[in-house]
LOTOR-132396 format. One line per field, with one value per residue: z, y, x of N, C-alpha, C in turn. Coordinates in steps of 0.001 Angstrom, whole numbers, plus 500000, padded with zeros to 6 digits. Layout:
residues N
nzz c(Z | ...)
nyy c(Y | ...)
nxx c(X | ...)
cazz c(Z | ...)
cayy c(Y | ...)
caxx c(X | ...)
czz c(Z | ...)
cyy c(Y | ...)
cxx c(X | ...)
//
This chain:
residues 83
nzz c(496898 | 498824 | 497649 | 495907 | 497809 | 499193 | 497242 | 496827 | 499363 | 499395 | 497557 | 498993 | 499752 | 502221 | 503609 | 504431 | 505517 | 505075 | 506315 | 505497 | 505809 | 503483 | 503696 | 506325 | 507242 | 506540 | 503519 | 503851 | 506544 | 506493 | 504796 | 506388 | 508502 | 507140 | 506474 | 509000 | 509555 | 507564 | 508437 | 510731 | 509683 | 508276 | 506661 | 503902 | 501853 | 499751 | 497956 | 497072 | 495666 | 495146 | 493197 | 495172 | 497069 | 495760 | 495350 | 498016 | 498755 | 497246 | 498320 | 501002 | 500726 | 500159 | 502621 | 504220 | 505182 | 504191 | 501540 | 498370 | 496099 | 494279 | 493231 | 491479 | 490954 | 488769 | 489732 | 490151 | 489020 | 487469 | 488309 | 488702 | 487119 | 488292 | 491004)
nyy c(507742 | 507084 | 506996 | 504783 | 502786 | 502805 | 501832 | 499261 | 498174 | 498257 | 496283 | 494087 | 493572 | 493449 | 496431 | 498333 | 501206 | 502786 | 505265 | 507453 | 509342 | 511536 | 513213 | 513485 | 511112 | 508532 | 506610 | 503824 | 503494 | 503929 | 501841 | 499647 | 500089 | 499768 | 497070 | 495867 | 496589 | 495122 | 492514 | 492465 | 492375 | 489924 | 486644 | 486843 | 489523 | 491987 | 494777 | 498215 | 500886 | 504312 | 506190 | 507024 | 505295 | 502851 | 502109 | 501844 | 499697 | 497563 | 497486 | 496884 | 494415 | 492703 | 492236 | 490733 | 487752 | 487401 | 486735 | 487843 | 490328 | 493198 | 496331 | 498931 | 502248 | 504619 | 504674 | 505639 | 503670 | 503757 | 505996 | 509598 | 512680 | 514884 | 514426)
nxx c(491438 | 489653 | 487098 | 487337 | 487869 | 485426 | 483727 | 484779 | 484315 | 481527 | 481042 | 481668 | 484304 | 486867 | 488113 | 490928 | 492552 | 495693 | 497586 | 500240 | 503295 | 504707 | 506808 | 507765 | 508867 | 511260 | 511345 | 511865 | 511186 | 508423 | 507665 | 508309 | 506549 | 504134 | 504409 | 504172 | 501537 | 500219 | 500812 | 499234 | 496693 | 496259 | 496773 | 496338 | 496457 | 495333 | 496454 | 495952 | 497505 | 498312 | 500518 | 503199 | 502214 | 501861 | 504520 | 505322 | 503670 | 504754 | 507361 | 506784 | 505518 | 507587 | 508607 | 506969 | 505099 | 502621 | 500304 | 499015 | 497686 | 498895 | 497851 | 499019 | 498594 | 499526 | 502145 | 505525 | 507616 | 509867 | 511161 | 510804 | 510501 | 509388 | 509660)
cazz c(497307 | 499657 | 496798 | 495480 | 498982 | 499500 | 496221 | 497127 | 500566 | 498973 | 496840 | 499923 | 500063 | 503437 | 503250 | 505507 | 504998 | 505695 | 506082 | 505636 | 505556 | 502348 | 503962 | 507709 | 507534 | 505436 | 502771 | 504481 | 507787 | 506138 | 504260 | 507540 | 509218 | 506338 | 506624 | 510294 | 509363 | 506778 | 509315 | 511660 | 508963 | 508047 | 505754 | 502504 | 501778 | 498447 | 498177 | 495986 | 496025 | 494108 | 493176 | 496174 | 497755 | 495033 | 495656 | 499393 | 498773 | 496734 | 499304 | 502200 | 500378 | 500209 | 504027 | 504965 | 504726 | 503623 | 500090 | 497826 | 494871 | 494396 | 492097 | 491624 | 490022 | 488542 | 490582 | 489347 | 489187 | 486741 | 488759 | 488311 | 486906 | 489226 | 492403)
cayy c(506362 | 506853 | 506599 | 503410 | 501943 | 502681 | 500956 | 497893 | 497746 | 498033 | 495010 | 492997 | 493395 | 494140 | 497582 | 498941 | 502342 | 503013 | 506635 | 507583 | 510668 | 511556 | 514122 | 513434 | 509837 | 507927 | 505604 | 502509 | 503477 | 503774 | 500483 | 498744 | 500319 | 499123 | 495620 | 495500 | 496753 | 493966 | 491343 | 492520 | 492114 | 488501 | 485946 | 487232 | 490948 | 492621 | 496206 | 499182 | 502088 | 505335 | 506891 | 506502 | 504189 | 501622 | 501770 | 501358 | 498377 | 496598 | 497388 | 496206 | 493025 | 491902 | 492091 | 489994 | 486401 | 487427 | 486671 | 488711 | 491051 | 494639 | 497173 | 500209 | 503215 | 505793 | 504629 | 505924 | 502601 | 504137 | 507319 | 510694 | 513966 | 515825 | 514137)
caxx c(491394 | 488467 | 485987 | 487595 | 487677 | 483996 | 483150 | 485216 | 483587 | 480141 | 481020 | 481951 | 485715 | 487315 | 488951 | 491705 | 493316 | 496994 | 498056 | 501691 | 503859 | 505635 | 507923 | 508254 | 509511 | 511993 | 510591 | 512034 | 510410 | 507018 | 507499 | 508316 | 505294 | 503098 | 504584 | 503571 | 500095 | 499788 | 500878 | 498106 | 495443 | 496079 | 497680 | 496142 | 496140 | 495463 | 496680 | 495828 | 498251 | 498455 | 501785 | 504129 | 501553 | 502175 | 505915 | 505329 | 503047 | 505732 | 508446 | 506272 | 505195 | 508814 | 508998 | 505951 | 504777 | 501274 | 500202 | 497982 | 498001 | 499111 | 497478 | 499712 | 498019 | 500360 | 503347 | 506723 | 508606 | 511084 | 511553 | 509924 | 511167 | 508777 | 510019)
czz c(498151 | 498821 | 496362 | 496631 | 499313 | 498488 | 496467 | 498343 | 500227 | 498273 | 497705 | 500255 | 501382 | 503045 | 504507 | 504873 | 505785 | 505328 | 506328 | 505302 | 504379 | 502630 | 505358 | 508054 | 506302 | 504789 | 503454 | 505792 | 507501 | 505571 | 505398 | 508349 | 508473 | 506446 | 507937 | 510215 | 508606 | 507647 | 510292 | 510978 | 508731 | 506972 | 504275 | 502447 | 500350 | 498690 | 496903 | 496455 | 494848 | 494271 | 494183 | 496929 | 497072 | 495293 | 497076 | 499483 | 498314 | 497744 | 500544 | 501918 | 500443 | 501643 | 504842 | 504394 | 504068 | 502104 | 499641 | 496576 | 495169 | 493100 | 492360 | 490537 | 489902 | 489401 | 489726 | 489533 | 488457 | 487146 | 488262 | 488177 | 487940 | 490655 | 492751)
cyy c(506068 | 506392 | 505145 | 502438 | 501745 | 501775 | 499496 | 497342 | 497440 | 496688 | 493831 | 492741 | 494085 | 495251 | 498127 | 500058 | 502481 | 504420 | 506704 | 509002 | 510588 | 512419 | 513978 | 512154 | 509338 | 506835 | 504242 | 502399 | 503260 | 502386 | 499465 | 498882 | 499667 | 497608 | 495133 | 495579 | 495550 | 492714 | 491297 | 492150 | 490626 | 487928 | 486277 | 488670 | 491427 | 494121 | 497012 | 500432 | 503033 | 506039 | 506268 | 505317 | 502854 | 501159 | 501221 | 499953 | 497298 | 496404 | 496623 | 494734 | 492136 | 491627 | 491240 | 488601 | 486341 | 487309 | 487609 | 489406 | 492533 | 495300 | 498532 | 501159 | 504438 | 505838 | 504783 | 504881 | 502900 | 505522 | 508376 | 511978 | 514976 | 515628 | 514663)
cxx c(490162 | 487288 | 486155 | 487377 | 486212 | 483300 | 483530 | 484481 | 482133 | 479989 | 481463 | 483404 | 486054 | 488293 | 489616 | 492523 | 494615 | 497443 | 499554 | 502120 | 504822 | 506864 | 508521 | 509005 | 510244 | 511136 | 510667 | 511267 | 508931 | 506744 | 507468 | 507030 | 504128 | 503202 | 503968 | 502044 | 499521 | 499769 | 499708 | 496785 | 495231 | 496981 | 497492 | 495647 | 496372 | 495568 | 496476 | 496548 | 498352 | 499789 | 502761 | 503533 | 501796 | 503594 | 506037 | 504745 | 504025 | 506860 | 507994 | 506005 | 506432 | 509265 | 508025 | 505749 | 503409 | 501343 | 499089 | 498475 | 498182 | 498660 | 498113 | 499212 | 498931 | 501610 | 504600 | 507828 | 509912 | 511579 | 510577 | 510721 | 510652 | 509240 | 511333)
//
């Protein structure tokens, strides 16, 4: 994601990174933390998430008043055999 973020920033998009734990915190806790992060950024936030990050983005978006778009790359919306 760092490479993609650097390319978006180079093209003039504001980029903010959100780090989360996949094993130390519950999914809902991380979604709530991301929702607060989004609220701090502003009223329009576009998000790009990979795998679990896409699921978190969708969960957090339902908890905020901000508008924007979500791009989910390889997110297991139908579950995952590997997980």
